[in-house]
N, C-alpha and C positions, 0 to 999 in steps of 0.2 A: 504494500500500500504506500502510495506517495505521501511524503511528509507534508502536513498542512502548512501553508504559507499565508498567514493572515495579513501580511504586509507586502504581498507580492506586487511588484511594480511601483512601489512607493519610494519616495526620496526622503531620507532622514539625515539631519545634521546633528552630530553629537559633539559636545565640547568636553574637554578633559578626557579624551578618548584613549590616552596612552597607558592608563592603568586603572585599577579599581573598578568602581561602578561604571564609569564611562566606557572602559575597555569591554567589560562584560555586556553592557547594553548594546554597544556597537556590534558585537558578535551575535547577540540575540536578535537584533533587528535584521542583520544580514541573513541569519538562519531562517527568519520569518519571511524573507523574500525582498527586503528593501535594499536599495543601493544606498550605502552609507557614506556620507561626507564626514570624515573623522578629523576633528580639530584638536590639537594639543601643542604644547611647546616641545615635547620630547620626541625627536625624530625617531630614535631607536624604538621606542614603544609603539609608535605609529607603524613602523615597518613590520614589527612582529605581528601587530593586529592585521595588517594587510595580508601577511602570509597565512594567518589562520582563516581569514575570510575567503581567500582564494581556495584554500583546502576544503572549505565548506561548499565551494561552487558558487560563492557570492562575488560581489564586486564592491569596490570602495574607491573613494577619492580622498587622498591624504592632504591635509592642510596644516602645515607647521606654522602655528600662529599663537601669539600671546594674547589672551583675551583683553589685556589692558591696552593693546594697540587698537584703540577704538576706530580710528580711520580705516584700519585694515578690515575691521568687521563690516564697515560700509562697503568697502571694495569687494568683500566676499559676497555680500548680498547682490551687488551688481553682476558679479560673475555667475552666480547661481541663476539669476534672471536671464542672463544672456544664453547660458547653456541649456537650462531646463524650463525656464519660464514659470516655475512654481516651487514650493517646498511643502511637503506633506507633514513632516514631523520635525520639530525642534526640541531637542533635549538639552537644556541648559544645566549641565552637570558640574562644570568646573567650579571649584570653590577652594577657600583656604580658611584654616582655623585661626591663623594669627599666632600670637605668643601667649602662653599660659602665664598670666601675671595679673595682679590687682589692677583695676581700671585706672586708678590714679597714677600707676607706674607704667602704663602702656605708652609707648612712644607715638607721637602724632603720625609718624611715617607708617607705622604698623597699622594704626587705626584706618588711615586713608587707603592703604593697600587692601585691607579686608573689605572695605566698602566698595572699592574699585572693582575687585574680582567678584564679590558675592552679589552686589547690587547693580552698580553702574554698567558693568559688562553685560549683564542680563537685560537691562533696559536698552542698551545699544543693540543687542541681538534682536529684541522685539521690534525696536524701531526700524532696523534694517530688513528683518525678515517678514514683518507684518504684511506687506503687499503680496509677498510670495505665498504666505500661508492662506491668504484670502483667495489666491488663484487656485488653490487646491480644492477638490470637492469635499474634503474633510480635513482641514488643517488642524494639527494637534501640537500644542506647546506644553512641555512638561518641565518642571523645575524642581530642584532638590531643596526641601525644607528640612527641619529637624525640630525635635522637642525643645531644644534650647530657645527657640523663638518665643515660647510662652513660659517655660520653666526658668529661663535666665539664670543658669548656675553661676557660681562664683568663678572668677578668673578667666572667663571667656566672654566678657561684656561686649566687645566689638563684634564678635561672631554672632552672639545671640541677637544683638540689635540689627545686624545685617540680615539675618534670616527673617526677623519680624518685618523688616522693611521689604524684603523680597516677597513675602506672603501678601502684603498689602498691594504691592505692585502688580502681581499676577492676578489677584482677585479683581482689582480695578480693570485690568485689561480684559478679563473674562466678561465682566459686565458690559464693557464697551462693544463686545462681539456677540451679544446674545441674539442679534438678528442676522448673524452670518453663520457660516458652517465651521468657523474656528472654535475650538474648545481649548481652554487653558487651565491646567491644574498643577498641583504640587504633590510630591510624595515625601512622606516622613518615613525614612527607612529604619529608624531605630538604630541599634548597634550592629554595624557590619564590620567585617574583617578588612579594613582599608588602612592606608598609610596615615590618614587623618585620625582614625581611631587609635592607632599605635602612638601617635603624638599626644593624644589626649590622655590615654591610659597606658603608659609605657611598661608598667609591670604586669599587665594583663596577659594571660595565656591566649594567644590568638586562636588556638584550636577550639576554644569554647565559644568563639564568636561566630555568628552566622556569616558564611561566605557571600560576597556580593552577587554571585551568579544566581542565588536563590531569589533575588529580587526581580530578575529579568522577565519571567513570564508575566508578572504584573505590569511591568513597563510596556511590554508588547501589547497587553490589553489596553493600557492607557493611550497608546499610540494608534490604536485601531480605528478605522472609520465608524465602527459600530458604537463607540463610546458616546454616551449621552451626558455624563456629568461635566460640569464646568464651574470654575471658581471654587473648587473644593480641594481637600487634602486627602490623599490616600494613605491611611495608617497601615503600614506593612506589618507591624507587630501584631495588631489586633485584626488585620484583614478586613478593614471596613473604611468607608468614606466618612469624613467629618468636615464640618464647616470651618473649624478653627483648632 
């Protein structure tokens, strides 16, 4: 029996695709039939991803790019428009934790970097890709949230604030698109075995933490044309949708 491909023929842009959740999502989207535009700073990781996607029988376009290069994001949107004329899936996965330290001791440069990557880059992606998502018959925008957005734990103030800001940004964008075919949502993955988790909890045994590939089937569902939810958060731990 042929493998089901719910994203067959669709075009997906994944940021932070060289490792962790982004890497596994790119593989999952490709396995589901999408052509993946894989964006990351790390060329080596992108090349490994390309090899794996080819082995799956899929196809990818590699984009070595720093999401803080906002003008490059605009150029990427223009390039996608010129080549494909649309974008079906935007997965804004790239993010940074910053430095674990009391808020009053956080350097302004670190604070600004966290917001640039976690908030401004995603705004610039939406700004650049919005016309392309609207050209799709079912544009899907997915962004990574986290429980820190509401729990606001100590020592990660900038990260928590940036995720709260991103949630507000995506929910507002979703409301603006209620009369279009675009759906925009966030996913709260809980604790996953990623480099960011290791930075936050360096003494934790990674083998007891959920691997990022377990999240992929749910991301594929969120990227599918059949998705109806918009402006919501998918809670991966509890396997349910929530409003906040």
